C-alpha positions as CSV (number, residue, x, y, z in Angstrom):
1,M,-30.8,18.1,16.2
2,N,-27.1,18.5,15.4
3,D,-26.8,19.6,11.8
4,R,-23.0,19.3,11.5
5,I,-21.0,16.4,10.2
6,P,-18.4,15.6,12.9
7,D,-15.0,17.1,12.3
8,E,-13.4,13.7,12.4
9,A,-15.6,12.5,9.5
10,R,-15.1,15.6,7.5
11,D,-11.3,15.3,8.0
12,A,-11.3,11.7,7.0
13,I,-13.3,12.5,3.8
14,A,-10.9,15.4,3.0
15,A,-7.8,13.2,3.5
16,E,-9.3,10.5,1.3
17,L,-10.1,13.0,-1.5
18,E,-6.6,14.6,-1.2
19,A,-4.9,11.2,-1.5
20,D,-6.8,10.5,-4.7
21,T,-4.6,11.7,-7.5
22,S,-4.9,11.5,-11.3
23,E,-1.9,9.1,-11.3
24,Y,-3.8,6.8,-9.0
25,R,-6.9,6.9,-11.1
26,D,-4.9,6.3,-14.3
27,N,-3.5,3.1,-12.7
28,V,-6.9,1.8,-11.5
29,P,-8.4,-0.7,-14.0
30,E,-11.7,0.3,-15.6
31,G,-14.6,-1.3,-14.0
32,E,-18.2,-0.9,-12.8
33,W,-19.0,0.2,-9.3
34,A,-21.2,-2.5,-7.7
35,K,-22.5,-3.5,-4.3
36,P,-21.4,-7.1,-4.0
37,N,-23.9,-9.6,-2.5
38,R,-26.6,-7.1,-2.2
39,G,-29.8,-6.7,-4.2
40,P,-31.7,-3.5,-4.6
41,S,-32.5,-1.9,-1.3
42,P,-36.2,-1.6,-0.3
43,L,-37.8,1.8,-0.7
44,L,-39.0,3.7,2.4
45,T,-41.4,6.7,2.0
46,L,-41.6,9.2,4.8
47,R,-43.7,12.2,5.6
48,I,-41.7,15.0,7.2
49,P,-42.5,18.7,7.9
50,P,-41.4,21.0,5.1
51,E,-38.9,22.8,7.3
52,T,-37.3,19.5,8.2
53,L,-36.9,18.6,4.5
54,E,-35.5,22.1,3.8
55,A,-33.0,21.7,6.6
56,L,-32.0,18.2,5.3
57,Q,-31.6,19.5,1.7
58,S,-29.5,22.5,2.9
59,L,-27.2,20.2,5.0
60,A,-26.9,17.7,2.2
61,A,-26.0,20.4,-0.4
62,A,-23.5,22.0,2.0
63,N,-21.7,18.6,2.3
64,G,-22.0,17.6,-1.3
65,L,-24.2,14.6,-0.6
66,P,-27.6,13.4,-2.0
67,V,-30.4,14.0,0.5
68,S,-31.2,10.3,0.5
69,T,-27.6,9.5,1.5
70,L,-27.6,12.0,4.4
71,A,-31.1,10.8,5.6
72,R,-30.0,7.1,5.4
73,G,-26.9,8.0,7.5
74,F,-29.1,9.7,10.1
75,I,-31.4,6.6,10.3
76,L,-28.4,4.3,10.6
77,D,-26.9,6.5,13.3
78,G,-30.2,6.5,15.2
79,L,-30.5,2.7,15.0
80,A,-26.9,2.3,16.1
81,A,-27.6,4.4,19.2
82,H,-30.4,2.1,20.2
83,T,-28.7,-1.2,19.4
84,G,-25.3,-0.5,21.1
85,E,-23.3,-0.7,17.9
86,D,-19.6,-0.9,18.8
87,L,-16.9,1.3,17.4
88,R,-15.6,-1.4,15.0
89,V,-18.9,-1.8,13.3
90,A,-19.4,2.0,13.2
91,L,-15.9,2.4,11.5
92,E,-16.7,-0.3,9.0
93,R,-19.9,1.5,8.1
94,L,-18.1,4.8,7.8
95,E,-15.5,3.2,5.5
96,R,-18.3,1.7,3.4
97,D,-20.1,5.1,3.2
98,L,-16.9,6.9,2.4
99,A,-16.2,4.5,-0.5
100,A,-19.6,5.2,-1.8
101,V,-19.1,9.0,-1.7
102,K,-15.7,8.6,-3.3
103,A,-17.1,6.4,-6.1
104,R,-19.9,9.0,-6.8
105,A,-17.3,11.9,-6.8
106,L,-15.1,10.0,-9.3
107,A,-18.1,9.1,-11.5
108,S,-19.1,12.8,-11.9
């Protein structure tokens, strides 16, 4: 299993965070972050070996992500590999995920 986030994704996240300035945040109207047109996601419970969970937790911590976000990304990547997801759809998903990470970073 590849335990690294691709350099392109890491660079995109870094560029997005660098572009985010206090001036930009001061000019953004207050609001509540929401997922439009989506209800609560169903819950999935998995049993995984302890060493797999430890590896997942370490990787999530190293990348500043919740374990569930990282695991969800891995599941989506695996599904995309089996469904022939095209680049456009993959980029849209990456942009959506990046927006979620940015919103969480700004909220903390």
